[in-house]
Structures are given as structure tokens and as C-alpha cells.
N, C-alpha and C positions, 0 to 999 in steps of 0.2 A: 396252376395246381399248388405250387409251393406257396404262393401268396395266400391262397385260401387256407392251407394248413397252418401257416403262421398266424393268420387272423383268428382261427379257431383256438389255437393254443393260447394266444393272448387273452381271448375272452374267458377261457377256462381258468387261467391264472388269476384274472381279475375277480372272477366269482369266488375263487378260493381265498383271495386276500380280503374280501369284504368283511368277514367276521373280525379279522385282525384290525381293520380300519375302525370298526365300531368300538372295539375294546380300547384302541388308542385314543379315540375321541372321548370315551367315558373317563379315562384316566387323566387326559391332558386338559380338558375343559375346566375342571375345578381348579387345577393348578394355575392355568392361565388367568383365571379370574381373581386369584389370590396372590398379592404381592409377597406375603410372608412365605407361602409355599414355594413360590418361584425363587425367592431369595435363598431359601434353604437348599433348593436344588442347585442354584448358582453357587452357593457356598460349598456344596459337596463336589460338584463337577469342575468348578473354576478355581477353587482354592485348595480343598483337601487333596484331590488327586494331583493337581500341579505341584502342590507342596511336597507330596511324597516323591513325585518325579524329580523335582528340583533337588530334594534331599539326596536321592540316589545319584543324580548327575553330579552334585557337589562332591559326594564321596568318591565317585569314579574319577571325576576330574582331579580331585586332590591326589588320588593314587597315581594317576597318570603324570601329574605335575611333579610329584615326589620322585616317581620313577625316572622322569626326564632329568630332574635335578641330580638324582643319583648317577644316572648314566653320564650326564655332563661332568659331574664332579669326578667320577671314576676315569673318564676319558682325559679330563684335564690333569688329574693326578698321574695317570699313565704317561701322558706326554711330558709332564714335568720331570718324572723319574727318568724316562728315556733320555730326555735332553741332558739331565744332570749326569747320568751314567756315561752317555756318549762324550760329554765334556770331560769327565774324569779320565776316561780311557784316552782321549786325545791329549789330555794334560800329561798322563803317564808316558805316552808315546813321545811327546815332545821332550820330557825330561830324559828319557832313554837316549834320544838323539843328542841331547846336550852332554850326557855322560859319555857317549861313544866318541864325540868330537867330530871334526871334519875328516875328509878323505885325503888330505894333503900329505899325510905321513905314510911311509912305506910299511911300517910295522905298527901293530896295535900296542898302545901303552896301557898294560893291564893295571899297573899300580895307580895310574891317574884315574882310570875308570872306577877302580875300587874306592878311591877317595871321594870321587864325585858322587858315586852311588850312595855312600854313607850320608853325605849332605842331603841328597834327594830324599832318602828315607826319613831323615830327621825333619824335613820340611813338609812331607806329604803324609796324610792320614790313610790313604788308600793303599800305599805300597808297603807290603809286609817284608819283602826281601828282594834283592837283586843279585843275579849270578850271571857270570859270563861263560858261555859254552863255545869252545873253539870249533874250527871246521872239522876236527876229528872226533866231535861229540864228547869232549872231555871238559869237565867243569874246572875252570881256572881259579875262580873265587866265588864266595857267596857273601854278600854284604848284608848285615853289618858286622858279623862276628867271625868270618872265616876268610881271611885275605888270600890264603893259598890252599887250593884243593887239587893240585896237579896230579893227574893219574886217575881221578874219579870219572868214570865213564857214565854218560846218561844220554839216552836216545830221546830227544825232545820231538814230539809228534809234528810240530809245525816247522822244523828246521829246514827241510827240503823246500817247503812252500815259500818260506822267506827268501831262500837262496835264489829261487828262480823268479819270484815276483818282484824282488827288491823292495818289498813293502812289509809293513808290520802285520802280525797275525795274532788273533785272540783265540785262546784255547777253550775247549770244554773243560769239564771237571776231569783232571788227570792226576796221576801220581808223579810227584817230583822224585829226584834221585834219592831222597830220604824216605820214600814210600808214603808220603803224606798226600791226601787228596787236596788239590789246590786248583785255582784258576789263575791264568797268567796271560801276559801279553809280551811279545818279543819283537825285536827289530833286527834286521840283518846288519852286520858290520863289514865294511869294505875298506881296503887300503886305497892309496892314491892311484893304483893301476886298475881299480875297480875289480880287484880279486876278492872273493868271498873269504873272510877271516873267521866268521863265527856269528854268534847271536847274543845280544843282551836281553835277558829275560827278567821281567818284574812279576812277582807273585802278588796278587791282590789280597787285601784283608777282607775276608768274607764277612766279618763282623761290621766293618765299615760299609760294605755294600748293603747289609741288612739295615743299618742305620739310615742309609739313603732311601731304601724302600719304605721304611717306617716314618720317614721325615714328613711325608704329606698326609699321614693319617689324621682325619678330622674328628674321630670319635670312636666309641666302642663298636666292635663288630667289623671294622675294616681289616682287611688282610691283603697281603701282596707278596709276590715272590718273583725272583729272577731264575730262569731255567735255561739250560743249554739245549742244543738240538736233540740230545739223547733223552731229554726229559728229566735230567737230574737237577735238583734245586740248588742254585748257587748261593742265594741269599733269600731271607724270608723274614716277615714280621714275627713268625714263630720259629725260634731258634732250633727247636727239635726237628723241624722239617728240613734243615740244611743238610745236604748230602743225600737225601732220600729221593726216590723217584716220585714224580708228580702224580697226584691221584688220577685214576682213569676217568673220574667224573668230570674233570676239568678239560677244556678244549685244547689239549696239548698239540694234537695234530694240526688243528686249524691255525694255531699260532704261527707255525712256520710255513703254512700254505698261503696265508693272507697277511698283508702288511699290518692291518689293525682290524678290530671289530669288537662287538658287544654280544654277550650271550647270557642265558640263564643256565646255571649248573649247580650241582650239589657239592658243597664244600663242608667237610667235617659234619655231615648229616643234616646240614641246613641248606634250604634253597637260597641261592645267592645270585646277585646281579654282578656280572664280571665283565671288565674291559680288558682287552689284551692287545699287545702291540709287539712287533718284531724290532729289535735294536739293529743298529747299523752293522754291527760285527757278528750277527748271527744268533745272539741270545734272544730270549723271549721274556716278556714281562706280563704277569697276570696281576690284576688289582680289582678287588671287589668288596662287597659288603653283604651281610646276611639280610634277607628280606624281613625276617622277624624283627630285627632291630630297626631296619630302614623304615618300615611302615608302622612302627609304634605310634608316631604322631597322628597318623590317619585314624587309628583306632580310638585314640583319645578325642580327636575331632568328631568322629562319628557319635560318640557318647554325648558330647556337648551339644552337637547339632540335634540329636534326638530330643533332648530336653528342651532345647530352644524352639524347635518346630512344634512340639506339643503345646508349649506355652503360647506360641504365636497362634495356633489354631484355636485355642480356647479364647484368647483375647479377640481374635477376628470374629468368631461366632457371636460373642457378646456385643461387639461393635456393630455387626450387621443387624442384629435383633434390635439394638437401641436406635440406630439411625436409618432403618430401612425406609420409613415413610417420608423422611425429609431429604434423603440423599440419593438412594439408589434409583428410585423411580424418576425424580427430576433429571438425573444424569442420563438415564436411558432415553428419556424423552428428548433431551437436548442432543444426544448423539444421533438419534433418528432425524431430528430437525437438521443437524449439520450435514448428514449424508444426503438428505433431500435437497438442501440448498446447494451442495457442491455440483449437482447435476444441472443447475439453472444456468441460463445464458442471458439473464436480464437483471436489471437493477431491482432491488427491493428497498423501499424507504423504511427507515427505522420507525417513523411515526405510525406506520401501518400495523405495528404490533403493540397495540395499547394494552393488550391483556397479558403481556409478559410480566413475570414475577419481578418484584422490586429488590430481591436479594442478589447474591453473587451469581447465581445461575442465570437470572434474568439479565444481569449486566454482561455476563459471558455471551449470552445469545445475541444481544445488541452488538457486542464487539465482533462476533463472527459475521454478522450481516455487514457491518461497516468495512471490515477487512476484505470480505468477499467482493463488495462493490468496488473497493479500491483496486484490488487485484484484477478484476474484470476490466476496469477502465484502463489500467496500465497494459494489460495484455492486448486490448483492442488497439491502443496507441502504438504498441510495439509491432503488431501485425501490420498496421498501416505504414509505419516507418519502414519496415522491412520490405513491404510491397513496393513502396515508392523508390527505395534504394535499388531494389532488384530491377525495376523497370528502367531506372536511369542507367545502371551498369550495362544492362542488355541492349539499351538503345544507343549507346555511344558508338561512333563509327570506327573505333579502334579496338584492337585486341587487348584484353586485360587478363592477368594471371596473378594469383596470390599463393604464397607458400608460408608454412609455419616455421618455427625455429629449427626443426629437424630437416628443413628443405623438402618437405612433402607438399605436393600441390593440394591446395584446399578449395580453390574455386577458379573457374575460367568462364568468360562470357562468350556470347554468340560470335562476337567479332574474332576472338582468338580461335574458336573452332573453325570458322571460315578461313582464317589465315593459314593454319597448319594442316587442315584437312582431317583432323581427328575429332571424334566426339568427346564430350566431357566425361562420359563413362570410362573412356580409355585413358583419360588424363588425370582426373581427380583421384587422390589417394596414392599415387605413385611418386617415388622420389623424383625430384626435378632432373637429376643427372641421368635417369633412365629414359627420359623422353627422347625419341629419335628425331630431335629438331636441331641438334648441334653436332658438330664433328667431335669436339672434346669437351670435358667438364669445364675447362678454363674459359670457354666461350659463354658460359651462363652468367649473365650480368646479375641475376637475382642472387646467386651464390656469393658474388662479390659484394653485393649490397648488404648481406647479412654480417660480413666481417669488416666492411669498410668503416673508416672513421667518419666519413662524410654521411650526413643523414639522407642525402639523395644523390643519384647519379643520372646524368643524361649523356647518351652516346649513340653512335651508329654501329649496328651489328647486322647479323643475318639470321635467317630462319630457314630450315629445310622442311618442306611440307611433306605430306604423306606420299606424294607422287615423286619425291626426290628433287623437286624444283627449289631453287634457292631464291629467297626473297630478301631484299635489303630493307631493313626496318630501322626506324628511329625509336630508341628505347629510353624511357624515363622510369627510374626505380626510386622507391622510398620505403622506409621501414615502418612497421607497426609497433606501438608501445602499449603496455597495459597501464593500469592505475599506479603501479609502482615504478613507472618509467623503465621497465624492462622490455627488451626486444622480444616480440612474440612472432615475428614474421616480416615479410616484405611483399610489396606489390610492384608490378611492372605494367606499364602501358606501352603498347607497341603500335606504331604507325607504319604501314607498308608504303615505302617510298621507292619501290622498284621502278614503277612507271616514271616517276620524277627523275630518278637516276638515268633511266633509259633515254628520256627526253634530253637531259643534259648531255649524255654521251652522243646522242644523235646531232645535237647542235654543234658540239665540238667537231664531230666527224664531218658534218656538212661544211663547216668553216674550212676544214682541212681539204675536203673535196673541191671546194670552190677555188682554193689556192692552187691545187693540183690541176684543176680545169683550166685556169689561166695559163699555167705552165705548159700543159699539153697543147692548148690552142696555139701558143707560140711555136711549139715544136712542130705542129702540123703545118704551119705556114712557112717556117724557116728550114725545116729538115725534110719534110715528106717529098716535096717536088725534087730537090737534088737527089734524094734517096731513090726516087723512081728511076732517074737517069742512071745512077750507079747500079741499080738492080739490072736494068736492061744491058748496060755495058758489061757487067760481070758475067751475065749469062752468055753474051756473044763472045767474050774473051775466053770463057771456059770451053765453048763449042769450037772456036777456032784452034785453040791449043790442042783439044782432043783430036781434031781432024789433021792438024799438022804433025810433022815428025819431030815434035819437041821432046826434050828429055823428060824423064819422070819427075825430076825436081820442079821443072816449069809447070808440068801438069798439076802437081800437088799444090803449088802456090796458087794456080788459077782456081782450083777447087776450094782452097781455103778462103780466097777473096770472095768467091760466090757464096760460100757458107756464112761468112761473117756479115756480108751485106744483107742476106736474107734474115739473119738473126736480128740485125738492126731494124729491119722492116717489121719483124714480129714484135719487138719491144715497142716501137712507135705505135703499132696497132693496139697493143695492150694499153698503152697510155691513153689512146683515144677511147677505147672501150671503158676504161676506168673513169674518164672525164664525163662521158655521157652514157646514159642507160636508155635502151630502147623503150619507149613508152607506149607500146602497143596496148590495146584494150585487153583487160583481164577476161579470161573465158574459162568455162568449166573444163577440167582436165582430170586425168588419172595419174597420180604420182607414180604408180607402178609402170605405166606406159613411158613416162619421162625417164625413169631409171633404166628400164630395159633398152630404150633407144641410146642412152649414153653408153651403157655397157656394150652395145653393138658397135658403137663408133670406136671404142678403145680395145676391141677384142684382140686385135693383132698385137698391140703393145703388151696386153696382159699375157697373151700366149707366149710372146717373146721372152717374158720374164718368168714364165712357168707359174703364173699366179692362178690359184684355184678360186673361183667365185662361188659363194654360197648364198642363195637367195632365201630369205625367210619372210614371205609376205603373208600377213594376216588379214589384209584388206586391199582393195583396189586403190584406195587413197583418193576418193572423190574430193575435188578441191577447185576453187576458183582462183586462178593466178595467171602469171605471164609465162607462157609455155617456153618461148625461146630463151628468156632469161634463166629459167630453171634448168634448161639444158646446159647453159653455160656454167651455172653454179655447180651442178652435180659433176660436170665434166672436169672443172678445176679440182674438186675434192677427190675424184677417183684418180686423176692423173697424179696428184700429190701422193695418194696412197700407193700407187704403182711405183713411183720413184722411191718411196720409203722401203719397199719390199725388195730385198736384194735378189732372191730367187727362191723358188719352192715355198712361197708363202700363201696365205689365205686372205681373201677379202670377203667379209660377211656383210651383206646388205639386209637390214631389217626394216620392215614397214608395218607399223602398228597403229591402231585407232583407239583413242580414248574418248571420253564424253564430249569434249569441246576442242580436241586437239588431234593432230596427226603427227606421228613421230617417225622420222627417217634416221637411221643410224648406219654409218659406214665404219666398220671395224676392220683394221688391218693388223697383220702380224709382223710389221716392219720394225725398224730400228727405234721407233719412238722419238719423243722430243725431250730435250733436257728441261728440267723444271724451271731453270733460270730463263729459258727462251719462251715459255708459255705466255707471259704477259706481253710479249712483243709480236705475237703471231699476226695480229690484225693491223699492225702499223704498216702503211704503204712502204714498199721498197725493202722491207726486212725479209731476208731469206737465208736459210741454212744450206741451200744448194749453190754450187759454184756458178751454174749458168742460170739461176733463178732471178726473176725480176722483183719478187716480193709483192706481187699484186694478185696472185691467184686466190688465196683465202680471203683477202680484203674484198675483192670483187664478189666472191661467193657470199660472204656475210652480208654485204650491202644488198645483193639480189634477194637473199632470203628475207631480209628486213622489208624490202619493197613488196614482198609477197606476204606481209603480215606474219612474219615468223622470227625465230631467234636461232642463232647458231652458236653452239658451245663445243669446247674441245676437252677431251680427257686423254691423257697420255702417260705411259710409264716407260721410261727410258730402257731400251733393250727388250721390251715386250710388245709394244705396238701402240697405236693411236685409234681413238674412236671419235668421230665427228657426229654430233647430235644436231638434227634440224627439227625444230618444233614449229608446226604451222597451226596458228590459231584460227578457228572458224568463226 
């Protein structure tokens, strides 16, 4: 229903628009067939109207630029005045400190201060007078003409502030002890015991302050004034305004609420652009210029531009009329030709355009064809080269990554994606240091390549993939340079040599195992038979002693002998187990079943140590391996965990399945392993336990490897240890 209504309304609208379409055709067809009429319309719509628009834009832009210049100049003048006034105040404070002298004297030397103050007044233009006010608010002298005024009392408004802050203070407009309106700065005076003795006060010359304000004036119409927080004018470019309250039209309240700013305000009846800023010691500065004077150049520019544009329009019209047949039409035709040619994706021979004009327009057309052919050919070659280079980069069996000079990843190939387990969408555009493939920023060789003096670096490092697995890689890095021989980035090629390293490690381990096998074979022949005799004898001895009425010491010695002989037998059996591994056929099994059987075997020992077992199985762990060997490996791991837990600990067993792997983790809350001992854990006979033989983890690791897996250890001393077993399907 809605679609039918929409169609009906569209049809009615089209019928209503038909008369307008006919009128448009009647008016446009004669114009379209006449170059002159078309040019006149073009002249009106493309020259006259834009000219008027440009005229207005220029005037507006000129006003904006002048306003910006005025604001910039006012702000700069304000900052200059503020800086100078602050410097003058600092200079006066410094001179007052020089007049007061140091605190090493117990009493204040008034005569010396008077003498020094006269010298300071003679050398400074801003200081009008200096007087000393003691701690009883009595004026002791006024320099330069009154060396002694003892008995004249004067309550200086900033006296208590200076006494407690131990710092100088700048006053507002106040009355001095003579009843004159002045502005001043004072410093506290202390003796050697840091006792307050009074204050040295310097009165500023307001005429000199007015000269400072007027010193940056760049022309007629500029005005400026210094005001105190009460709004009283301290100094001004207009001498009559000094001592008066600031006009309500000026932003007096905003001056002391904001550090600085710019505003439009009325000053003496004229709209003005004003900059204001707060001085360091509480005064405010206002500096501005009347808009009537500021924008006078714009009005002159407007008059000149008006005459100029009128003249340009007249000349342009004459030029269009005179050259319309030979210039406008050929240019439009050439433009249309260039637009059509730009959409082509094939070559066009220059000789195919024999009808082209022989003048500059024809030459321009031929040039466009030639340039287009050249650009198309270069573009085609560039695309082919880029495709070839991309295929080559993606096809190499190594990982490759590039970064720019800001260390942001710009490209990775398929080999790098496969190595780290992240897609290029996750990698490209990120800073290299944010990629989760290294432990620290210092391990990124590409970052070192950017700052290295060597053009290329080759070394061995590591990569952490998305699953947290560590890969040992051989890295070669090199830098990129632009045409100016400037470094614009670097490239790294990574070869995964983890399997190679694993094979090397296994070869070394096999050599070590062969040596140990020879040793244990000798032990079996030379020790096991005598040890069997000792075992039987020690058992009989212990039984005889227990049955006889022997002393407790004899019984204890017999038990010790039996215990030690059995321990020796256990050690020999461990040696033999380490030397030869049962090579029963691999069969399908459930890792969950293997783990549960081991936990059942050690349940009494775990219960004895009050160890809580937490099972977190996410799968049954279907696998093909050596069942008895895995029992032995997991048994060694769990026994080590139980020994590490003193009491009231937790053993967490996790079983999780990944795409091509099974992960078994044994996490205990024991004492942990020292970092310095981690690298020796898998060396035969290395043990941190007093009664350990150092073969448990070594045998467990070799069994896991025989079952196509890997065993790794994570440990934090004082917190616990986690044994990871990864089984590859």
C-alpha cells in the first residue's frame, strides 16, 4: 500500500514538473547552441559572482588578520610590560635587601641604610623615596631628604604580612604617612637572631610606571594602564586616569580571576580590542587599541579593492568577448578530452589523432596523451614489481617484519604470522614495543637496529607466541634508507631454530645419558649383588635385635643400618631406571586416568602433609603414549611437589586441550625454587633436598620427551612452583 502511494505521488510530481522542464529546455537550448551566450553566463556565474565573493572574503580575511595581528601585538605588548614591571619590582626588592644588609648584626644600622638608600634612589628611576619603619610602626628616616623622623608613627598595611611571611610585599594604592596616594614595595628587616626589626619601604614613581606602560605603544589609539586589585589605576598612558577607578566597561573583574585573556570592551566611548594579564605581585595590566583606528587600513583596502575589482571585471569581459572563439571553446573541448582520457586503461597512439590542431592547444593535447601513456606504463610496471615482491616476501619460509623510524610495525609476512600466532591485522600499525612477543623492550632487536651504529645485526633471540610458548629464533636485522641516505625504518628476518636447539640439547643429553648408562651398568655389576646380601643381612640383624633383649641403642643402630642399606638400594634402582627406559609399545590412553592413578598412589603422603588436591580437568586427555613411563614421570613430579609443601598447602592439577596439544600443569604452594637453581634443575644428580638423588625431574623430563612432549618449570621463591607438560599430537 505504501509503495503504491509513493509511486502515485512520484507520478503526480513528475506531471507537475513537466511544464518547468519544457520551459527550461526552451531557455537552455538557445544558450547551449551559442558560445557567446554561454560565455556571458560563464562570465556572470564564474567570474562576477566569485569576484564579489572573493572581494568579501578578502575584506573579511583582512579584518581577521588585522584583528589577529592586533591581538598578537597587544598580547606581546602586555607580556613585555608585565615582564618589565616584574623585573623592575624584583630589582627594587634586591636593592632594598642591599640597603638592609645581612643579618649578622644584632642591631639595625639606620644611618648606613639611609646612606645606601640615597645611592639607590640616585641610580634608580623607579624609586621615588625610601623610608625605614621600625617594629613599633615609627618612621625612622625617609630618603633622600629626611634622615631623622623618629617619633612619626605610620601603620603600613603590609607590615604584619612581611613580618610573618619573611618576604617582600607590594601594596595597592595607599596613603603614606604624609597623606599622599602612593604604591610601594617593602621588605622585612631582621637581626642576627632572626628577630623582626621593622621594614624598608620603597615608594614607586608612578610617572615612571606610566612611561613603562607607554614604552611599547606602536601608534595612535593605543592605551594601557596598571591597576591594583581594588580597580585603582596605578599608571596609565593617560596621565589624567592615574589614581582614578577603572572604567566599568573594562574587564576589571576578569583580570584578577584569570591569568590573562583578550576581550572587546568600550574605552572612552570607542569599541576597543583589549588584552589583559595579572602581574606576579597582584597588579593587573590592561592594554588595547581602538577598533576605529585599528581597522582604518581595512577601510582603505576596501576602497582600493572595489576600484580594482570593477576594473578587472570590465577588462575580463572585454577579454572574453575578444577571445571566446579561439580560447574558451578549445579549452573546454580539451578539458573534456582530458577527463575522458583519464578514465582509459589502454594506450592511445599520438598518430591516431591527425585532426588535432597545430597550435598550442593541439600540442597540449598530444602532450597529455604522451604523459598518460607513460604514466600508465609506469603504473603497470610498478604493480607488477609490487606483486612480484609481495609474492617473494610471502613465500619465503622465514618470518619477516618491518618498522618505520617511529618503531611502528608497517608490514609482516605470512611466516611471521605463523611464528607468533597473531594476524597481521593485530600487528600492523602498533608500536613494536606493544607487541606481546617479548618480555621487555630491551629484547627487541629491531629497536636496537634503529639506533645501532652497525648497518645490520645478526644474533640469536627468542619470541613468545600467542599461546605463551617460547621460540628460539635466529634474527637478522638491517636498516632502510631513503634517497637522502636517512634512516626510515628497519627490517628483521626471523628463523625458528627451536627444533634445531632441541635436537642439539637432546644430542648432548643422550651423550650424558650414555655416559651415565655406562656408570650405572658398572654399578649394577659391582654393587647390586653385594647390596642384595647387605639388604638381607640388615633385615635379619634388625629382626634378631628386635627379638633379643638388646638395649635401645643397639636396636636403634640396627634400624639405622637397615634404613641406610634400603636407601642405597633405592639409589641404585634409580640409577638403573635412569640408564634404561622401558620401551613398551605406545598405546591409547587417557592422561586424566594416569594422573588419577598417581594421585591415588601418593594419597597417604599427601594426607600426611595435609596437602589439598584441586583437580581442574577440561578434557580426558586422549593420547597415544607409554602408560607406565607416564606413571613414573607424574609420580616424580607430584612427589617433588609434596616435598616442597611444608604443610597445609595446595596442589592444583590442570588438564586442558588445545588444537594440536594437551597441557598438564602441576601447581603447588610450596617453598619455590631459587632463581639461581632453575638452570640446574634437569642436570643429573643436582638436588636441593638433603636426601635427594637429583634424578627425579631429569627422569620425568626424559620420559615426557619420549612421549613426544616438553617439560618446563616456572617458580617463584616463597610462593610455589608450576610444572608444565606439553604433549604434541
